[in-house]
C-alpha positions in Angstrom: 0.0 0.0 0.0 2.8 2.3 0.8 4.2 1.5 -2.6 1.0 2.5 -4.3 0.7 5.7 -2.4 4.3 6.5 -3.3 3.6 5.9 -7.0 0.4 8.0 -6.9 2.4 10.8 -5.2 5.1 10.7 -7.9 2.4 10.6 -10.6 0.7 13.7 -9.0 4.1 15.5 -8.9 4.7 14.7 -12.6 1.2 15.9 -13.6 1.7 19.0 -11.5 5.1 19.7 -13.0 3.8 19.2 -16.5 0.8 21.5 -15.8 3.1 24.1 -14.3 5.5 23.8 -17.2 2.6 24.1 -19.7 1.3 27.2 -17.8 4.8 28.7 -17.9 5.1 28.0 -21.6 1.7 29.5 -22.3 2.5 32.6 -20.2 5.9 32.9 -22.0 4.2 32.7 -25.4 1.6 35.4 -24.4 4.3 37.7 -23.1 6.5 37.2 -26.2 3.4 37.8 -28.4 2.7 41.1 -26.6 6.3 42.2 -27.0 6.6 41.5 -30.8 4.8 43.8 -33.2 2.2 42.2 -35.5 4.4 41.8 -38.6 1.4 40.7 -40.7 -0.2 44.1 -40.3 3.0 45.9 -41.1 3.6 43.8 -44.2 0.0 44.4 -45.3 0.3 48.1 -44.8 3.5 48.2 -46.8 1.9 46.3 -49.7 -1.1 48.6 -49.7 1.2 51.7 -49.7 3.3 50.2 -52.5 0.2 49.5 -54.6 -1.1 53.0 -54.0 2.2 54.5 -55.1 2.2 52.4 -58.3 -1.3 53.5 -59.1 -0.4 57.2 -58.4 2.8 56.9 -60.5 0.9 55.2 -63.3 -1.6 58.1 -63.4 0.9 60.9 -63.1 3.8 59.4 -65.1 1.9 58.2 -68.2 1.5 60.7 -71.0 -2.1 62.0 -71.2 -4.0 60.5 -74.0 -5.0 63.7 -75.7 -1.4 64.8 -75.9 -0.2 61.4 -77.0 -2.7 61.3 -79.8 -2.5 65.0 -80.6 -6.3 64.7 -80.7 -9.0 67.3 -80.6 -12.3 66.9 -78.8 -15.2 68.3 -80.9 -18.4 68.9 -79.0 -21.8 69.8 -80.3 -23.4 72.7 -78.5 -27.0 72.9 -77.3 -26.8 76.7 -77.1 -24.3 79.1 -78.7 -21.4 80.5 -76.7 -21.7 84.3 -76.4 -19.2 85.0 -73.6 -16.5 83.5 -71.3 -19.1 82.5 -68.8 -20.9 80.4 -71.4 -17.6 78.9 -72.5 -16.7 78.0 -68.9 -20.1 76.3 -68.5 -19.7 74.3 -71.7 -16.2 73.2 -70.8 -17.1 72.3 -67.2 -19.9 70.0 -68.1 -17.6 68.0 -70.4 -14.5 67.9 -68.2 -14.5 64.1 -67.9 -14.1 63.7 -71.7 -11.7 66.6 -72.0 -9.3 65.6 -69.2 -6.5 63.3 -70.4 -6.2 61.9 -66.9 -9.1 59.7 -65.6 -10.5 60.6 -62.2 -9.4 58.3 -59.3 -12.1 55.8 -58.2 -15.6 56.5 -59.4 -15.6 60.3 -58.9 -16.1 62.8 -61.7 -13.9 65.8 -62.4 -15.1 69.1 -61.0 -13.9 72.3 -62.5 -12.6 74.8 -59.9 -11.3 77.6 -62.1 -10.9 78.7 -65.7 -8.1 81.1 -66.5 -8.8 82.5 -70.0 -5.7 84.0 -71.6 -6.6 87.5 -72.7 -7.1 88.0 -76.5 -6.0 84.4 -77.3 -8.0 81.1 -77.6 -6.3 79.4 -74.6 -7.5 78.6 -71.1 -5.9 77.0 -68.0 -8.4 74.7 -66.3 -7.9 73.8 -62.6 -10.0 70.8 -61.6 -10.4 68.1 -59.0 -12.0 64.8 -58.2 -11.7 65.4 -54.4 -8.6 63.2 -54.3 -6.2 65.2 -56.5 -6.2 68.6 -58.1 -4.8 69.0 -61.7 -4.4 71.7 -64.3 -4.5 71.6 -68.1 -3.8 74.1 -70.8 -6.5 74.1 -73.5 -6.7 75.6 -76.9 -10.3 76.2 -77.9 -12.3 77.2 -81.0 -16.0 77.6 -81.2 -18.8 78.7 -83.4 -22.6 78.7 -83.0 -22.9 74.9 -83.2 -19.7 73.3 -82.0 -16.7 73.7 -79.6 -13.3 72.2 -80.4 -10.8 71.7 -77.7 -7.2 70.5 -77.7 -5.1 69.8 -74.6 -1.7 71.4 -75.0 -0.2 70.8 -71.6 -0.8 69.1 -68.2 0.4 70.3 -64.8 0.8 68.9 -61.3 1.2 70.9 -58.1 4.5 70.5 -56.2 4.8 70.5 -52.4 4.4 74.3 -52.3 1.3 74.2 -54.5 3.1 75.7 -57.5 2.1 74.2 -60.9 4.8 72.2 -62.5 4.6 71.3 -66.2 4.1 67.5 -66.6 3.6 67.1 -70.3 3.3 69.4 -73.3 4.4 73.0 -73.6 3.3 75.9 -71.5 2.7 79.4 -72.7 4.9 82.2 -71.5 4.8 82.7 -67.7 3.8 86.3 -68.1 0.4 85.8 -69.9 -2.5 87.9 -68.6 -5.6 85.9 -67.7 -9.1 86.4 -66.6 -10.1 83.9 -63.9 -13.6 82.5 -63.9 -15.0 80.6 -60.9 -18.4 79.1 -60.3 -20.8 81.1 -58.0 -23.4 78.6 -56.7 -25.7 81.4 -55.4 -26.0 82.9 -58.9 -25.7 79.5 -60.6 -23.1 80.5 -63.2 -19.5 81.0 -64.0 -18.4 84.6 -63.5 -15.2 86.7 -63.4 -13.4 86.1 -60.1 -12.9 89.0 -57.7 -9.2 88.2 -57.5 -7.8 88.3 -61.0 -4.0 88.1 -61.4 -1.4 87.3 -64.1 -0.3 83.6 -64.1 
C-alpha cells in the first residue's frame, strides 16, 4: 500500500510539474506575443502603400491620351457660346471627356477655375475629383454649333502648390488671364474678384 501511495504521489508530482510547465510556456508565449509587433499588419500596410504608389505613379507618369494622340475633342453645342461664362459652363460639363487623366475611383472631375488667356484662344483649367487637383492648358475654338478643344499641356502641383509642367508645352509665364469661378448662389461661372497674371 505504501508503494501504491508513493507511485500516486510521484504521478501527481509529474502531472503538477507538466501542468506548471505548460502554464509557464503559455504565459511565456503570451508575453512574447505582446512584445513582438504584429508583422502581418506591417507587411499588409507596406503592400497597400506600394500599390497606391504604383497607381499614383501610373496616373501621373503616363502621357495623357489627348497629348499622345494629338487629338482634338469636338463637342456639339446645345446653345451658342456668347461669352467666357458660357464657354466655362460648356467646358465644365464636359471635363470628364476633355481631361487626359481619368479621375481616381468613381468620382467625376469638377472644374474649380478657368483662367482664360486675354485675346488668345487658350485657357488654363484647374479641376479636382476630391482626391487630386490637376491643371491643363487648352486651346479652344467655337462657333454657334460646336466647340473644339485641344489639350496642350498638363500640370501637377509641387509640395508648395506651384504648378509644374508635366507634359506638353506651356505658354509664357507672363500671360495675362481672366479667372472665372463658379458662383453657386448665382448658378453661373463669372469673373473672379481676385484676378491676377499667371
